DOMARMI-763924 format. One record per residue (C-alpha): x, y negated, z; residue number from 1; residue in one letter. Coordinates in steps of 0.1 Angstrom, whole numbers, plus 5000, padded with zeros to 4 digits. Last residue first. Example, Ala and Ser with C-alpha at 12.3 -4.5 7.8 and 13.67 -1.06 7.14 Angstrom:
<rs>
east,north,up,pos,code
5137,5011,5071,2,s
5123,5045,5078,1,a
</rs>
This chain:
<rs>
east,north,up,pos,code
3852,9334,8857,108,a
3889,9324,8866,107,n
3892,9310,8829,106,e
3856,9316,8809,105,f
3849,9279,8803,104,n
3887,9273,8795,103,k
3878,9293,8762,102,d
3857,9263,8749,101,f
3879,9235,8759,100,n
3902,9241,8725,99,d
3872,9241,8704,98,i
3855,9213,8717,97,e
3887,9193,8715,96,i
3889,9202,8679,95,g
3854,9187,8673,94,h
3862,9157,8693,93,l
3891,9148,8671,92,i
3872,9154,8639,91,d
3844,9133,8648,90,r
3869,9106,8662,89,i
3883,9101,8627,88,k
3848,9092,8613,87,e
3845,9067,8642,86,a
3880,9051,8630,85,g
3869,9045,8594,84,v
3836,9031,8605,83,c
3854,9005,8628,82,h
3877,8995,8598,81,d
3845,8989,8578,80,y
3836,8963,8603,79,t
3812,8965,8632,78,p
3792,8939,8652,77,f
3796,8951,8687,76,f
3773,8963,8714,75,y
3766,8975,8749,74,q
3730,8987,8762,73,w
3728,8992,8798,72,m
3725,9023,8823,71,g
3717,9021,8860,70,g
3750,9013,8872,69,k
3767,9033,8843,68,m
3750,9055,8815,67,n
3764,9033,8787,66,i
3740,9031,8758,65,w
3755,9022,8723,64,y
3745,8993,8699,63,c
3760,8989,8665,62,f
3753,8952,8657,61,a
3742,8944,8621,60,i
3742,8910,8600,59,g
3720,8898,8571,58,v
3724,8868,8547,57,k
3698,8844,8539,56,g
3713,8817,8557,55,t
3686,8817,8581,54,n
3700,8849,8595,53,k
3683,8883,8596,52,q
3695,8907,8620,51,f
3697,8945,8618,50,h
3700,8963,8650,49,i
3718,8995,8647,48,i
3713,9024,8674,47,a
3729,9047,8698,46,t
3722,9066,8728,45,s
3694,9094,8717,44,e
3707,9091,8680,43,s
3709,9067,8651,42,l
3680,9043,8659,41,p
3674,9015,8636,40,q
3660,8983,8649,39,i
3648,8960,8623,38,k
3650,8922,8614,37,k
3656,8906,8647,36,v
3661,8871,8640,35,t
3695,8852,8640,34,f
3698,8814,8634,33,q
3732,8800,8619,32,e
3744,8766,8629,31,n
3770,8769,8603,30,y
3800,8764,8627,29,v
3786,8791,8651,28,n
3822,8800,8660,27,k
3815,8790,8697,26,d
3780,8788,8706,25,r
3769,8753,8710,24,d
3741,8758,8684,23,h
3727,8790,8701,22,r
3715,8816,8674,21,s
3741,8842,8688,20,f
3727,8843,8723,19,n
3690,8842,8710,18,f
3697,8872,8686,17,a
3714,8890,8711,16,i
3690,8887,8737,15,q
3663,8898,8714,14,e
3681,8929,8703,13,a
3686,8935,8742,12,k
3651,8934,8749,11,e
3644,8958,8720,10,r
3672,8981,8734,9,l
3654,8981,8768,8,a
3623,8994,8753,7,l
3639,9019,8733,6,a
3660,9031,8764,5,l
3628,9034,8784,4,a
3609,9052,8756,3,k
3635,9080,8752,2,k
3652,9080,8718,1,m
</rs>
């Protein structure tokens, strides 16, 4: 991961922790406090942020870089259902790559 993206990711991680720790946040009924435990890069443009909660529990956010308007990190808190869907995307993308490859030689 490039340094600029890593620095922006660390800033985003702290922002997420701050936002989710707000006592007035909707659905924060247990007044949880989030701190960044670890940032784990997965690829050049994806990462997992591990959050330690004051309840002793750990939560993770999946972060992905969007190259739009100068670039930005987006995130969501994944579930098992998200993981199953993501595994299916890999197979679909592979099939698309195979189908698209021959199109490189049309009209060449």
